C-alpha positions in Angstrom: 21.7 62.2 12.6 18.0 61.5 13.2 17.5 61.0 9.5 20.3 58.4 9.5 18.8 56.6 12.4 15.4 56.5 10.7 16.9 55.1 7.6 18.7 52.4 9.6 15.5 51.5 11.4 13.7 51.3 8.1 16.4 49.1 6.6 16.4 46.9 9.6 12.7 46.4 9.5 12.7 45.7 5.7 15.5 43.1 6.2 13.5 41.5 9.1 10.3 41.4 7.0 12.2 39.9 4.0 13.8 37.2 6.3 10.4 36.4 7.8 8.8 36.0 4.3 11.5 33.6 3.2 11.2 31.6 6.4 7.5 31.2 6.0 7.8 30.3 2.3 10.6 27.7 2.6 8.9 26.3 5.7 5.8 25.7 3.7 7.7 24.2 0.8 9.4 21.8 3.1 6.2 20.1 4.1 3.8 20.7 1.2 3.9 21.0 -2.6 0.8 21.6 -4.5 0.7 21.4 -8.3 -0.9 23.9 -10.7 -4.7 24.2 -10.1 -5.4 25.2 -13.6 -7.1 22.3 -15.4 -7.7 22.6 -19.2 -11.2 22.0 -20.4 -9.6 19.7 -23.0 -9.5 17.0 -20.3 -12.5 14.7 -19.7 -11.6 14.0 -16.0 -9.6 15.5 -13.2 -8.2 13.1 -10.6 -5.8 13.5 -7.7 -3.0 11.2 -6.7 -2.0 11.7 -3.1 1.2 9.8 -2.1 2.8 9.2 1.2 5.6 11.6 0.2 6.1 13.4 -3.1 9.8 12.9 -3.7 10.0 9.2 -2.8 11.3 7.2 -5.8 8.8 4.4 -5.2 5.9 6.9 -5.4 7.4 8.4 -8.5 7.0 5.0 -10.2 3.3 4.9 -9.1 2.9 8.5 -10.5 4.5 7.5 -13.8 2.2 4.5 -14.2 -0.8 6.7 -13.4 0.2 9.4 -15.9 0.8 6.9 -18.7 -2.7 5.3 -18.1 -4.2 8.8 -17.8 -3.1 9.6 -21.3 -5.2 6.7 -22.6 -8.4 8.2 -21.0 -7.7 11.9 -21.5 -7.4 12.4 -17.7 -5.7 15.3 -15.9 -3.7 14.0 -12.9 -2.8 16.2 -10.0 0.1 14.7 -8.0 -0.1 16.5 -4.7 0.8 16.1 -1.1 3.6 16.3 1.5 7.3 16.3 0.5 8.0 14.3 3.7 5.8 11.6 5.2 3.2 13.5 7.4 -0.2 12.0 8.2 -1.7 15.3 9.1 -0.6 16.9 5.8 -1.9 13.9 3.9 -5.3 14.3 5.5 -5.3 18.0 4.8 -4.5 17.4 1.2 -7.3 14.8 0.9 -9.7 17.4 2.4 -8.6 20.0 -0.1 -9.1 17.6 -3.1 -12.6 16.8 -1.9 -13.4 20.5 -1.6 -12.0 21.1 -5.1 -14.5 18.5 -6.4 -12.1 16.4 -8.4 -13.6 13.5 -10.3 -11.7 10.8 -8.4 -8.9 10.2 -5.9 -6.0 7.7 -5.6 -4.4 7.8 -2.2 -2.4 5.7 0.2 -4.9 4.2 2.7 -4.8 5.2 6.4 -6.3 3.6 9.5 -7.5 6.6 11.4 -11.0 8.1 12.1 -10.3 11.3 10.2 -9.4 9.4 7.1 -12.6 7.3 7.4 -14.7 10.5 7.8 -13.1 12.2 4.7 -13.6 9.1 2.6 -17.3 9.0 3.7 -17.6 12.7 2.8 -16.1 12.0 -0.6 -18.5 9.1 -1.2 -21.5 11.3 -0.2 -20.3 13.9 -2.8 -20.0 11.2 -5.5 -16.2 11.3 -5.6 -14.8 7.7 -5.8 -11.7 6.9 -3.8 -9.3 4.1 -4.6 -6.5 3.2 -2.1 -3.1 2.3 -3.6 0.0 0.7 -2.0 -1.8 0.5 1.4 -5.4 -0.5 1.9 -7.9 0.9 4.4 -10.6 -1.8 4.4 -12.6 -0.2 7.3 -13.1 2.9 5.2 -15.7 3.4 2.5 -13.1 3.4 -0.3 -14.4 1.7 -3.4 -11.4 -0.5 -4.2 -7.7 -1.2 -3.3 -4.9 -1.6 -5.9 -1.5 -2.8 -4.8 0.5 -5.4 -3.0 -0.9 -8.1 -0.7 1.4 -6.8 2.0 0.9 -9.8 4.4 1.9 -12.1 1.6 4.9 -10.0 0.7 6.2 -10.3 4.3 5.4 -14.0 4.3 7.5 -14.8 1.2 10.3 -12.7 2.6 10.2 -15.0 5.7 10.2 -18.0 3.4 13.3 -16.7 1.6 15.1 -16.5 4.9 14.1 -20.0 5.9 15.1 -21.5 2.5 18.4 -19.6 2.0 20.0 -19.9 5.5 21.1 -22.6 7.8 21.8 -22.5 11.6 20.4 -20.0 14.1 19.3 -16.7 12.6 19.0 -13.7 15.0 17.0 -11.2 13.0 16.8 -7.4 13.3 13.7 -6.0 11.6 13.8 -2.4 10.2 10.4 -1.1 9.3 9.5 2.2 7.6 6.9 3.6 10.0 5.2 1.6 12.8 1.9 3.4 12.2 1.7 2.3 8.5 -0.7 -0.5 7.9 1.3 -1.9 5.0 4.5 -2.1 7.2 2.5 -3.8 10.0 1.2 -6.4 7.6 4.7 -7.1 6.1 6.1 -7.6 9.6 3.1 -9.8 10.5 3.5 -12.0 7.4 7.3 -12.4 8.1 6.6 -13.4 11.7 4.1 -16.0 10.7 6.4 -17.5 8.0 9.2 -18.1 10.5 7.0 -18.9 13.5 7.5 -22.7 13.3 11.3 -22.6 12.9 13.0 -22.5 16.3 16.3 -21.6 14.7 15.0 -18.2 13.5 14.3 -15.5 16.1 13.4 -11.8 15.8 15.6 -10.0 18.2 14.1 -6.5 17.9 12.1 -4.2 15.5 13.1 -0.6 14.8 11.7 2.2 12.8 13.5 4.0 9.9 10.9 6.7 9.2 11.2 5.5 5.6 14.6 7.2 5.1 18.0 5.7 4.3 19.7 7.6 7.1 17.0 6.4 9.6 17.5 2.7 8.5 21.3 3.1 8.9 21.0 4.6 12.3 18.5 1.9 13.4 20.9 -0.8 12.1 23.9 0.7 13.9 22.0 0.8 17.2 20.7 -2.7 16.8 24.1 -4.1 16.2 25.5 -2.2 19.2 22.8 -3.6 21.4 22.6 -7.1 19.9 26.0 -8.3 18.7 24.5 -11.7 17.8 22.3 -10.3 15.0 23.2 -12.1 11.7 20.2 -11.3 9.6 18.1 -8.3 8.7 14.7 -7.7 7.1 13.8 -4.2 5.8 10.2 -3.6 5.1 10.3 -0.3 3.1 12.1 0.8 -0.1 15.1 2.5 1.5 15.6 0.2 4.4 17.8 -2.4 2.6 20.2 0.3 1.5 20.3 1.9 4.9 20.8 -1.5 6.6 23.9 -2.1 4.4 25.3 1.4 5.3 24.7 0.7 9.0 26.5 -2.6 8.8 29.4 -0.9 6.9 29.7 1.7 9.7 29.9 -1.0 12.3 32.6 -2.8 10.3 31.0 -6.2 11.0 33.3 -9.1 10.3 30.6 -11.5 9.1 28.2 -9.6 6.9 24.6 -10.4 8.0 22.0 -11.8 5.6 19.8 -9.0 4.3 16.3 -9.2 2.8 15.3 -5.8 1.4 12.1 -4.4 -0.2 11.6 -3.0 -3.7 14.0 -2.7 -6.6 15.3 0.8 -6.5 18.5 1.1 -8.6 20.8 1.3 -5.6 19.1 -1.8 -4.0 19.6 -3.7 -7.2 23.3 -2.7 -7.4 23.8 -4.1 -3.8 22.0 -7.3 -4.7 24.3 -7.6 -7.8 27.4 -7.1 -5.6 26.1 -9.7 -3.1 25.7 -7.1 -0.3 21.9 -7.6 -0.2 21.0 -11.3 -0.5 17.4 -10.9 -1.6 14.7 -8.3 -2.1 10.9 -8.4 -2.4 9.8 -6.9 -5.7 6.5 -5.0 -5.9 5.0 -3.4 -9.0 4.5 0.3 -8.2 4.3 1.3 -11.9 1.5 -1.3 -12.4 -0.2 0.1 -9.3 -0.4 3.5 -10.9 -1.7 2.1 -14.2 -4.3 -0.2 -12.6 -5.3 2.5 -10.1 -6.3 4.8 -12.9 -8.1 2.1 -14.9 -10.1 1.1 -11.8 -10.9 4.7 -11.0 -12.0 5.2 -14.6 -14.4 2.3 -14.3 -15.8 3.8 -11.1 -16.2 7.3 -12.6 -18.1 5.6 -15.5 -20.3 3.8 -12.9 -19.0 0.4 -14.0 -18.6 -2.5 -11.5 -15.1 -3.3 -10.4 -13.8 -5.9 -7.9 -12.9 -4.5 -4.4 -9.3 -5.9 -4.4 -6.8 -5.7 -7.2 -3.5 -7.3 -6.1 -0.4 -6.6 -8.1 2.4 -9.2 -8.5 5.2 -9.7 -6.0 8.3 -11.9 -6.1 11.5 -12.4 -4.2 14.7 -12.0 -6.3 18.3 -12.9 -5.7 21.7 -12.1 -7.3 21.3 -14.6 -10.1 17.9 -13.1 -11.1 19.6 -9.6 -11.4 22.6 -11.0 -13.3 20.3 -12.8 -15.7 17.7 -10.0 -15.8 14.9 -12.6 -15.3 12.4 -10.6 -13.3 9.9 -7.9 -14.1 10.2 -5.4 -11.3 9.4 -1.7 -11.1 12.8 -0.5 -12.3 14.5 -3.0 -14.6 12.1 -4.2 -17.4 
């Protein structure tokens, strides 16, 4: 009997330890993924690309552009960071890459003291940092490659002005309130519509850069403000989520939607007339140009501080005629 009890206790302990191991492992995987640290001596340079979140389709386009450019220069690219947007994890990853003594770093800029300190540390160690997608002009980064985010928001506001009549009550869905690029897009949009009394921003809500978050924010806005007849989404999944939120509410008169980026689902909705316009960035070109700029810096060549990639607003006719050069349809 005692032997049986001992065996049961041992089995229970083993099961508990196994469950604990899996919990720790999968918990780690949820928030962080790090690529292989083995770098072949066949490469001339080793650089890190640290995105806002690894599995985001927008950042995958930046990664693809960076990898294509890296092949031209015999560069090994380490695409590393958080699976889900997490500022603390992004800073920890930057710290690790500096400690690993990579030759250069591409990273989404941040506006916090810890980021400034780490960029300063990298500069002291001779590791050039280039911000992509979102700038951090108060840091000691060498250059920025990406969208002029204020201008992107401004042309979205112009599109609403030019393509609507009558009073427009606008709900704004933004990815993350703390993201500088999102703040600049909202600011540009506000300035573009400021002199038009017929256009009014009713409220601004956060989607946490997820489709579900955008749908929920849209649903809540429409419940609280039945007069909303236009939406502006400032991050890649917002337009899709806004459409889903409107569908859930079964709104009789479909609001005017201006989205951001040209993910395949966004383009399909533009083609169907469910999203009226979307602001197109060039994430692939950001990746390409980011590597080229970093290559110049690693070779001690002079490079301008700002490298703005192209932006444009497209509508249904542009999609039907394939007359634009966005990040997805080429």
